[in-house]
C-alpha positions in Angstrom: 0.1 0.1 0.0 1.6 3.3 -1.0 -0.8 5.7 0.4 -0.1 6.6 4.1 -3.3 6.0 6.0 -4.6 9.2 7.7 -5.8 9.2 11.4 -7.4 12.0 13.3 -8.0 12.6 17.2 -10.6 14.2 19.3 -10.0 14.7 22.9 -12.9 15.4 25.5 -12.1 16.1 29.1 -8.9 17.0 31.1 -5.3 17.6 30.6 -4.4 14.0 31.4 -6.6 12.8 28.4 -4.8 15.3 26.1 -1.5 13.9 27.4 -2.6 10.4 26.5 -4.1 11.4 23.0 -0.6 12.7 22.2 1.1 9.4 23.2 -1.4 7.3 21.2 -0.9 9.6 18.2 2.8 9.3 18.2 2.2 5.3 18.3 0.2 5.7 15.0 2.8 8.0 13.5 5.3 5.3 14.5 3.3 2.7 12.5 3.4 4.9 9.6 0.1 6.7 9.8 -0.2 10.4 8.9 -2.0 12.4 11.7 -4.5 15.0 10.3 -7.0 17.5 11.9 -10.2 16.0 12.9 -12.1 18.1 10.4 -10.1 16.7 7.6 -10.7 13.5 5.5 -9.2 10.5 7.4 -9.2 6.7 7.2 -9.6 6.5 11.0 -11.1 8.8 13.7 -10.0 8.1 17.4 -12.2 9.7 20.1 -10.6 9.9 23.7 -13.8 10.2 25.9 -14.4 11.6 29.2 -17.2 10.6 31.8 -16.7 13.6 34.4 -19.8 15.5 33.2 -23.1 14.5 31.7 -22.4 16.8 28.8 -19.2 14.9 27.7 -21.4 11.8 27.5 -23.8 13.5 24.9 -21.3 15.2 22.9 -19.7 11.7 21.9 -22.5 11.0 19.5 -22.2 14.5 17.9 -18.5 13.9 17.4 -19.0 10.5 15.7 -21.5 12.3 13.3 -18.9 14.9 12.5 -16.4 12.1 11.4 -18.9 10.3 9.5 -20.0 13.4 7.6 -16.4 14.0 6.4 -15.8 10.1 5.6 -18.7 7.7 5.9 -16.5 4.7 5.2 -14.0 5.9 8.1 -13.0 3.7 11.0 -14.2 5.0 14.4 -12.5 4.0 17.6 -13.4 5.4 21.1 -11.1 5.1 24.1 -10.9 6.6 27.4 -13.0 7.0 30.7 -16.5 6.7 29.2 -15.1 3.8 27.1 -14.3 2.0 30.1 -17.5 2.7 32.1 -19.9 2.2 29.4 -18.4 0.3 26.6 -21.5 -1.4 25.2 -23.5 1.9 25.1 -20.6 3.5 23.0 -20.3 0.4 20.7 -24.0 0.7 19.9 -23.6 4.2 18.7 -24.1 4.1 15.0 -20.7 4.3 13.1 -18.5 3.1 16.1 -16.1 0.3 15.2 -14.1 -0.2 18.2 -14.2 0.5 22.0 -11.2 0.2 24.1 -11.1 0.5 28.0 -8.5 1.8 30.4 -5.7 -0.9 29.9 -6.3 -1.5 26.2 -6.2 2.2 24.8 -2.3 2.2 24.6 -2.5 -1.0 22.5 -4.8 0.7 19.8 -2.6 0.3 16.9 -2.5 -3.6 17.6 -6.3 -3.7 17.6 -6.6 -1.6 14.5 -3.9 -3.7 12.6 -5.9 -6.7 13.5 -9.2 -5.4 12.5 -8.0 -3.9 9.3 -6.3 -7.2 8.3 -9.7 -9.2 8.4 -11.1 -9.6 4.7 -14.7 -8.2 5.7 -15.4 -5.6 8.1 -19.0 -5.9 9.4 -20.8 -2.4 10.2 -23.1 -2.7 13.2 -22.3 -3.0 16.8 -18.6 -1.9 17.5 -16.1 -4.5 19.0 -15.5 -4.0 22.7 -12.2 -4.7 24.5 -12.6 -3.6 28.1 -11.0 -5.1 31.1 -12.4 -5.4 34.7 -10.9 -2.2 36.1 -9.1 -4.1 38.8 -6.8 -5.2 36.0 -5.8 -1.5 35.3 -2.7 -1.7 37.4 0.1 -1.0 35.2 1.3 2.6 34.2 1.8 4.0 30.7 3.7 7.4 30.8 2.7 10.1 28.4 2.9 13.8 27.6 1.4 16.1 25.0 1.9 19.3 23.4 -1.1 21.6 24.1 0.6 24.2 21.6 4.2 25.3 20.9 4.6 26.7 24.4 3.3 24.3 26.7 3.2 20.6 27.4 1.3 18.3 29.6 3.4 15.7 31.4 1.5 12.8 32.9 3.2 11.7 36.2 0.5 9.6 37.8 -2.9 7.7 37.0 -5.8 6.3 38.9 -7.1 7.1 42.3 -7.5 5.4 45.7 -10.0 7.9 47.0 -13.6 6.9 47.3 -15.3 10.3 46.8 -18.9 9.6 46.8 -19.8 11.6 43.4 -16.9 10.4 41.3 -16.5 7.6 38.8 -12.8 8.2 38.0 -11.6 5.2 40.2 -14.2 3.1 38.2 -12.8 4.4 35.0 -9.1 4.6 35.7 -8.3 2.0 38.4 -5.9 2.2 41.3 -3.4 5.0 42.0 -0.1 4.3 40.3 2.8 6.3 39.3 5.6 6.7 36.6 9.1 6.1 37.8 11.0 9.2 38.5 13.6 8.1 36.0 11.0 8.0 33.3 9.4 11.3 34.3 12.7 13.0 34.1 13.4 11.3 30.7 10.1 12.6 29.4 10.8 16.1 30.7 14.1 16.3 29.0 12.5 15.1 25.7 10.1 18.0 26.0 12.7 20.5 26.8 14.7 19.5 23.6 11.6 20.5 21.6 12.1 24.1 22.6 8.8 24.1 24.8 9.0 26.5 27.7 6.4 25.3 30.1 5.6 21.9 31.5 2.2 21.3 33.3 2.3 18.2 35.6 -0.7 16.1 35.3 -2.5 13.0 36.7 -5.7 12.0 38.5 -4.3 12.5 41.9 -0.8 13.9 41.6 -0.1 14.6 45.1 -0.3 10.8 45.7 2.8 10.6 43.3 5.2 7.6 44.2 2.4 5.2 45.1 2.4 2.1 42.6 6.0 2.8 41.0 6.4 -1.0 41.3 2.8 -1.9 40.6 2.0 -2.2 44.3 1.4 0.3 47.2 5.1 0.7 47.8 6.4 4.3 47.7 10.0 5.0 46.4 9.5 8.6 45.9 7.2 11.3 47.2 5.4 14.3 45.3 8.1 16.6 47.0 10.9 14.5 45.6 9.5 14.6 42.1 9.2 18.4 42.3 12.6 18.8 43.6 14.2 16.4 40.7 12.3 18.2 38.0 13.6 21.5 39.2 17.1 20.4 38.2 16.0 19.5 34.6 17.9 22.0 32.3 16.0 23.7 29.4 12.7 24.2 31.0 11.7 27.6 31.8 8.6 26.9 33.7 7.0 24.0 35.7 3.2 24.3 36.8 1.5 22.0 39.1 -2.0 21.2 37.9 -4.7 20.2 40.4 -3.5 19.0 43.6 -5.6 17.7 46.7 -5.3 20.0 49.8 -4.5 17.2 52.1 -1.5 16.2 49.7 -0.2 19.7 49.4 2.4 19.7 52.2 4.0 22.9 53.5 7.5 21.5 52.5 6.3 21.5 48.7 4.8 25.0 49.0 8.2 26.3 50.6 10.2 24.5 47.9 8.1 26.2 45.1 8.3 29.6 46.7 12.2 29.3 46.2 12.1 27.4 43.0 13.6 28.8 39.8 11.1 27.0 37.6 8.1 26.1 39.5 5.5 29.0 39.2 3.4 30.6 42.1 0.1 29.0 40.7 -1.9 26.4 42.5 -5.2 24.6 41.7 -6.6 23.2 44.6 -10.1 21.4 44.8 -12.2 22.3 47.6 -15.6 20.9 46.4 -17.5 22.5 49.2 -17.1 25.2 51.9 -19.3 23.2 54.3 -17.8 20.4 56.6 -21.2 18.5 56.6 -21.0 18.2 52.8 -17.3 17.5 52.7 -18.2 14.5 55.0 -20.9 13.3 52.6 -18.6 13.7 49.9 -15.9 11.5 51.7 -13.3 14.2 51.1 -10.0 13.7 53.1 -10.0 17.0 54.7 -12.2 19.7 56.6 -12.5 23.3 55.5 -10.1 24.4 58.2 -7.2 22.6 56.5 -8.1 24.4 53.2 -8.0 27.7 54.9 -4.5 26.8 56.4 -3.1 25.8 52.9 -4.2 29.0 51.3 -2.8 31.0 54.3 0.5 29.3 53.9 0.8 29.8 50.1 0.2 33.5 50.6 2.5 34.0 53.3 5.5 32.7 51.2 4.2 33.9 47.7 2.0 36.9 48.2 1.3 37.1 44.5 0.5 33.4 43.9 -2.6 32.6 42.0 -4.9 30.0 43.7 -7.7 28.3 41.7 -10.6 26.4 43.3 -12.8 23.5 42.2 -16.3 23.7 43.6 -19.4 21.3 43.2 -22.8 22.8 43.5 -25.9 21.0 44.0 -24.7 18.1 45.8 -27.4 16.0 47.5 -28.1 17.6 51.0 -26.8 21.1 50.0 -29.6 23.2 51.5 -29.9 27.0 50.9 -28.0 27.5 54.3 -25.2 25.0 53.4 -24.8 26.6 50.0 -24.6 30.1 51.4 -21.9 28.6 54.0 -19.8 27.8 50.8 -20.4 31.1 49.1 -19.4 33.1 52.1 -16.5 30.9 52.8 -15.1 31.5 49.2 -16.0 35.2 49.4 -13.6 35.5 52.5 -11.0 33.3 51.1 -7.7 34.9 49.4 -8.1 32.9 46.1 -7.9 34.0 42.6 -10.8 32.1 40.6 -13.2 29.2 40.6 -13.8 26.3 38.3 -17.5 25.5 39.0 -19.1 22.0 38.4 -22.8 21.5 38.7 -23.4 18.2 40.4 -24.7 15.5 38.1 -25.8 11.9 39.2 -23.4 9.3 38.1 -24.4 5.6 38.0 -22.6 3.3 40.6 -21.9 6.1 43.0 -22.8 6.5 46.5 -24.0 10.1 45.9 -26.6 8.9 43.3 -28.6 7.1 46.0 -28.3 9.9 48.5 -31.4 11.9 49.9 -31.7 15.6 49.7 -31.6 15.7 46.0 -31.3 19.4 44.8 -33.6 20.6 41.9 -32.0 21.2 38.6 -33.1 24.8 38.5 -31.6 25.2 41.9 -28.5 23.8 40.9 -28.3 26.1 37.8 -29.0 29.3 40.0 -26.2 28.4 42.4 -23.9 27.5 39.8 -24.4 30.9 38.2 -23.9 32.7 41.6 -20.5 31.0 42.1 -19.5 31.8 38.4 -20.3 35.5 39.2 -18.2 35.1 42.2 -15.2 33.9 40.3 -15.4 36.8 37.8 -15.1 39.2 40.8 -12.3 37.2 42.4 -10.3 37.1 39.1 -10.9 40.7 38.7 -9.6 41.6 42.3 -6.7 39.2 41.7 -5.6 41.0 38.5 -6.2 44.4 40.0 -3.7 43.4 42.9 -1.1 42.7 40.2 -1.2 46.1 38.5 2.0 48.0 38.6 4.0 44.9 39.2 6.8 43.4 36.9 6.1 39.9 35.9 7.4 37.5 33.2 5.0 36.5 30.2 5.2 33.6 28.1 3.5 34.3 24.9 1.3 31.8 23.0 1.0 30.9 19.3 -2.4 31.8 18.2 -3.5 35.1 16.5 -6.8 35.8 18.1 -8.6 38.7 16.2 -5.2 40.5 15.8 -4.0 40.0 19.3 -1.4 37.7 20.8 -2.1 36.2 24.4 0.2 35.1 27.0 0.3 34.1 30.8 2.5 35.5 33.5 4.1 33.0 35.9 1.2 33.7 38.4 -1.3 33.0 35.7 -2.6 36.5 34.8 -3.8 36.6 31.3 -2.3 39.3 29.1 -2.9 40.5 25.5 -0.9 42.7 22.9 -1.3 43.4 19.2 -0.3 40.4 17.2 3.4 40.0 16.6 4.5 36.6 15.5 8.1 37.2 16.9 6.7 37.0 20.4 5.5 33.5 20.0 6.9 31.2 22.4 9.1 33.8 24.0 9.6 35.1 27.7 9.5 38.7 28.4 9.6 40.9 31.4 6.6 43.2 31.4 5.0 45.7 33.7 1.1 45.1 34.1 -0.6 48.4 33.5 -4.4 48.0 33.2 -7.4 45.7 32.7 -8.9 45.8 29.3 -12.6 45.8 28.6 -12.4 41.9 28.0 -10.9 41.2 31.4 -7.4 40.7 30.1 -4.2 42.7 31.2 -2.4 45.2 29.2 1.3 45.9 29.8 4.4 47.6 28.9 7.7 45.8 28.1 10.2 46.3 30.7 13.3 45.1 28.8 14.2 42.7 26.2 13.4 38.9 26.1 14.4 37.1 29.1 17.4 35.0 28.2 16.8 31.2 28.1 18.5 29.5 30.7 
């Protein structure tokens, strides 16, 4: 066959999914496939699914239809979390040929080659290969390039926590980690591609070290991972993605405050400002610990950006309990919120709980917290005006502007200039624009790469 087969990818969900899609794509390229955009004609479309929100489930069918519209004869494969939780449901979607669960997705090229080698391909129910999630006990390292400036580096997978609303342990299995040696090797590979920022990602990255040997034994801790990555040459910035408050230790916060490469930006899930709900959710901390973490960060890094995950409409969330969360967040020195409207998931404890919150109330509360997030971000940006920060510029021309982020996650904009793409510059933040982004003056020439 002279023609190289073309493959296209679509990723739903989190940064971890993006890093895994990239790794699967590289496997295809090694097998001689040509990677094309999802909107283009391809022989094969791979959809990496997510199960965290109801919406991600519904979007899957739409994406399959998009692929079929471009090439009705294309081969369609579904992988990822939703594919692990509901493989038969996805296989029954018209046009889907193959569904692979948690352990099988990294062997996608083998399954494809096997199916393509068969003389007659039947169109109907897709073929399913999905293990029992207990078998998802080995680790596959991966990293992705979100754009030319930033890469997502997976360091951990799975979760041993039993939060009552969450399906991730069912979709991804037990907590397990990459070896420190392999993480450092991947980080080095990324740095050699002239990518300036690495975002550490995983399901529960603070749990790093657990399962390095396929068991519960710890060889390394998250702090040791951070310390080792800080020494990798060629990386300008390292960013920690979401980390549980009970696993973000003071030693790590202190180390980041003195680090040359780790930036003062933390994303720490809270989920509720009410201890009553935190207990119902089976979270592993109370709100008092969360206050301590925020206080500690701000003490050693006054300009640090702190993002917060919150769930609204969890069973048992009365008006009083919601206001407890709202007021708690109003008082807290944080920078923005990621608000999730609670949705019932099959096979979770919360789905059976009493005190169900009506959908219209969930929406109203979600809107209130999103409004609070806008105020929080604005106040944080205002607190940074007049300060000198370093901006890493991104690669996209958006309506004549180039955007970038400071080390502490302030989003800035300037008239489009291709020479700025993937460069770091010292700037003085001057004012907030009408769209909420920050304008600046250049302080000096480009920051020299180390």
